[in-house]
C-alpha positions as CSV (number, residue, x, y, z in Angstrom):
1,M,0.0,0.1,0.0
2,C,1.4,3.4,-1.0
3,I,2.0,6.2,1.6
4,F,-0.9,8.4,0.3
5,C,-3.3,5.2,0.8
6,K,-2.2,5.0,4.2
7,I,-3.0,8.7,4.7
8,V,-6.4,8.1,3.3
9,D,-7.0,5.1,5.6
10,G,-5.8,6.8,8.7
11,E,-2.7,4.9,9.1
12,I,-0.4,7.8,8.8
13,P,-1.7,11.2,10.3
14,S,-1.7,14.2,8.0
15,N,-2.5,17.7,8.5
16,K,-5.9,17.8,6.5
17,I,-7.3,20.9,4.9
18,L,-10.4,19.6,3.1
19,E,-11.9,16.3,2.5
20,S,-14.7,14.9,0.5
21,E,-16.0,11.4,-0.2
22,E,-13.6,11.2,-3.1
23,F,-10.8,13.5,-2.6
24,L,-8.5,14.7,0.4
25,C,-6.2,17.6,0.6
26,F,-3.5,18.1,3.2
27,H,-0.2,19.8,3.8
28,D,3.1,18.6,2.1
29,V,5.7,17.7,4.9
30,N,8.4,19.2,2.6
31,P,6.9,22.5,1.6
32,R,8.3,24.5,-1.2
33,A,6.2,27.6,-0.6
34,P,4.4,29.2,2.4
35,I,1.3,27.2,1.2
36,H,2.0,23.8,-0.2
37,L,-0.6,21.4,-0.2
38,L,-1.2,17.9,-1.8
39,I,-4.6,17.1,-3.4
40,I,-5.2,13.3,-3.9
41,P,-8.1,11.1,-5.0
42,K,-8.9,8.6,-2.2
43,A,-9.0,5.6,-4.6
44,H,-5.6,4.7,-5.7
45,V,-4.8,6.0,-9.4
46,E,-1.1,5.8,-10.0
47,K,-0.6,8.4,-12.4
48,F,-2.3,11.0,-14.5
49,Q,-2.2,8.5,-17.4
50,D,-4.5,6.1,-15.5
51,A,-7.0,9.0,-14.3
52,S,-10.5,8.8,-15.9
53,S,-12.1,11.9,-17.4
54,E,-14.9,11.6,-14.7
55,L,-12.2,11.6,-11.8
56,M,-10.6,14.8,-13.6
57,A,-13.8,16.4,-14.0
58,N,-14.9,15.7,-10.3
59,I,-11.4,16.9,-8.8
60,T,-11.4,20.2,-10.4
61,P,-14.0,21.8,-8.4
62,F,-12.3,20.2,-5.2
63,I,-9.2,22.0,-6.1
64,Q,-11.1,25.3,-6.6
65,E,-12.6,25.0,-3.2
66,V,-9.2,24.2,-1.5
67,A,-7.8,27.3,-3.3
68,S,-10.8,29.3,-2.1
69,K,-10.6,28.2,1.5
70,M,-7.0,29.1,1.5
71,G,-7.5,32.4,0.2
72,L,-5.5,31.8,-3.0
73,N,-8.3,32.1,-5.5
74,L,-7.7,36.1,-5.7
75,S,-4.0,36.2,-5.4
76,G,-3.0,33.0,-7.4
77,Y,-1.3,29.9,-7.1
78,R,0.5,27.3,-8.9
79,L,-1.1,23.8,-9.6
80,I,1.5,21.1,-10.3
81,L,1.0,17.6,-11.5
82,N,4.1,15.3,-12.0
83,N,3.5,12.3,-14.0
84,G,6.0,9.2,-14.1
85,E,9.6,9.0,-13.2
86,D,10.8,11.4,-15.9
87,G,8.1,14.0,-14.9
88,G,9.3,14.0,-11.1
89,Q,6.5,12.0,-9.7
90,E,8.2,10.6,-6.4
91,V,4.8,8.9,-5.0
92,P,3.1,6.6,-7.3
93,H,-0.4,7.9,-6.6
94,L,-1.9,10.6,-8.5
95,H,-1.5,13.8,-6.7
96,F,-1.5,17.7,-7.4
97,H,0.8,20.0,-5.7
98,L,-1.1,23.6,-4.9
99,L,1.5,26.1,-4.0
100,G,0.9,29.7,-3.1
101,G,1.2,32.3,-0.4
102,T,4.0,34.3,-2.2
103,K,5.0,35.4,-5.7
104,L,6.5,32.3,-7.0
105,S,9.5,31.9,-9.1
106,W,9.8,29.3,-12.1
107,P,12.8,27.6,-12.1
108,H,12.4,25.6,-15.2
109,F,15.2,23.0,-14.8
110,S,17.5,22.1,-11.8
111,P,21.3,22.4,-12.8
112,K,21.7,18.5,-13.3
113,E,18.9,18.7,-15.9
114,T,19.7,19.7,-19.6
115,H,17.6,20.6,-22.3
116,K,17.0,18.0,-25.0
117,S,16.4,19.2,-28.5
118,L,13.6,17.6,-30.3
């Protein structure tokens, strides 16, 4: 069972922000911004490629509600989804990072990464 499934099941504690029947939002334990939240489906879906259109349609208003609850709907925020190993996905459970609370910079690549020409 993955770490996010254990959080959903209550085996691992989390600092919850919002919960619905289908989704859960909680604080990231390694924040990269003043507000850094993770938004996950409660059902295990490994990555974006495995997500149904119905799940994506249902998670959208949940994410919007989280942004409003955190007061980010007016000031702005960044929503990130990493997909697969090359995309930087570290936990094999679909999750969105919602970052805000400050003006965010955009570091495209880490120094170890290089731009590959097409």
